[in-house]
N, C-alpha and C positions, 0 to 999 in steps of 0.2 A: 193359875200356875203352882208347879212343885208339888198336883196331890192328883189322885188318881182320880180317872174318868168312874163311873157309878158302877160299872161292871167290873170296876176292878185291873184294868188294862189299857192300854196306850193309844193301839192300834189307830191310826186316823188322825195323829196327831207331833206334832214337830217337839225333839226332841233340841236344847241348844246348849250346848258344850259349853262352860265355863271356865272361864281364865284357869284353876284351881285343877284341870283334867292335864291328868298329868304328861294322857299317849297323846303324841306331837301328830299321829293321825291326823286325829278330831282336834286340830285347834283348831276355833272359831269356828266350827261345823257347826250346820238346822240337817237334820237328818226330821227323813220323812216316820214314823214305821205306820212299816203294812202288815205286820200279822205281833202280835205280843197274844201272851197267852200260857200256864201255867208250865206249860214244857220250853217257854225260853221267849224269846223277841227278835225280829228283823228288820230294817228300814236299811234307807236310798240318803245319802249324803246328798243333795240337795245342792252346796253350792260351791265346789270344788272342781274344778276341772280336769280329765285326765290329759297329761299333759302329750301323753308319746302316743297321740293317735287324732285323727280328725273325723269327720261325718265321714266326710266323702271315701278319705281313705278306709275303713271303713267296711262302709259301702261294699268298695271295689276288690276287698280279703273276701265278701260274702256274694261277690257275682250276684250286686243286686244292682241292679242300673232306674239312673235316675229321670223319669221321663212326667211331669207329670201332667195330669190329665185334664185336673180341676182345677181352681183357682184352691187352695188353700193357706193357710195361717202359722206354715210349718212349713221355713223352707230348709232344707236337709241338707244345703251346704252352707250354711250359714248355723246352723244346729251344734249346741256344744256335746263332744261328749263326756257326763261325768264319772266322775270316781266315787262310787256307791258307795266303798267302802274295803276294809284291806280282808275279808274272804271272797276264792271266788271269783280274782280280778279279770277271768275269761272268759269270764260267763255277764250275759247282757243280761240286764233288768225296759223295761219300760214304764212309767207311769204317765198317766194319759186322762185323758178329761174322759167320760160316761159316754161318751157319744161314736166311741169303739166298741164292741165288746163281739170277745167269741165267748163260747160257751166248752168248758171245759178246758178251757186255755187261760180266760180272765178273769181277775178273783177285784171287787169291785171290793170295794177301799172300807170311803167313808168323801160324805159329802162333792157327789159327783168323783173321786180320783179313785180308778180304778191303777192296778199292774197286771201288765203281759209279758213274759218272757220267754215268746218263740222271734225266732226269727221271723212271721209271719206279717210277724204286725209293723218293722222295720219297708216288708214288700209293699204290705197298703203304704203305708207314706210317702215311700220314694215314689209310687202311683197316684197319689196327690186321695185318697182312699179313705188313706187313718182319719185318727181322732185332727179334734183341730188344737187341741195343745196335746204336747207330750216330751218328755224329758228322757234321754236314755243315758241308765245306770252302765259300770261297768264292777261288775265286782257290790258288796254288799255288808254291814254291819250288822254282828250275831251275837248275840248272848245266851248262859245257856242259861238256864230256871235259877231263878232268886237276885240272876245277878246286874239287872238290869237296878233293882228297885235299890238293888245294895249300890249302884255307883248311885242312885239318884240324892239315895238318903246321907253318902257318902258327899254330898256337892257337885258332883262333876256332871250333872244334866241341870237342869231344867227344864218341863213340859208345858205346853200351852197349845192350846189349839191352832190346827194348822191354817195355811190360809191360802186357798190353794193361788193363789195371782203370784205370791212369794217359788210358790214349789213352781212354777215355768214360767218365768220370769228371766231372759235371758241376757241380765245385768247380778250374773251372780257375789257380784265383788260388796254387793249392798245388800244382798240376802241376811245374812246373820244380824247386823243391825237393825234394817226392817224387821225381823224375829222377836230382837229384844226390846226393838220399839210397844208390835204390836200389846207387850203386855207390860209396857209401863217404863223399862229397863233403859237408863243409859250405860251403853257397856263402856260406856270411860267412868263411868264412877263405881264400879265394881273392882272389889279386891280379888286379890290369887289365895287368899286364905279361910278358912271357913273358919266364922267362929264353935268356940263350943260353951255350952253354957251348963 
């Protein structure tokens, strides 16, 4: 909690928004960090629903028919479209389990979680040939070099190991509380102002 991984970067971890976060777009958000380096960071909010579109509507717009050819744990018609962040909201990103992998298209991140940003993964899921666990996010959260580190020092974020059970859970409303509980914090005990010594 609150410390960088041994190589100094947070890819594969959760960022949990603190109550003091002033940007309303990240209020009570849980972000899965997909990439973090000296060049900056990129992550996807995993607990905000995109209110303007449903998965069936999105598939219709992409001309992808839903035709399950085998049983799968993902029901496309019930799958939520997430708001992954405020940057490039017309672009889709799929966080998914590592049982689906396409060379030159899938980025393995950590702990069996991968990222694919091509429409082919949606076609595969719609045909029942995709990963067993996946979430689709429109847009992403991004940070310039050093920005995320400053925001963590300013108490805007807590970081902790990511739990795939939280990432892929369909109950978006409990993810914030569950992520906080995973590091032993009761969100109702947090205060909005950070102390200075």
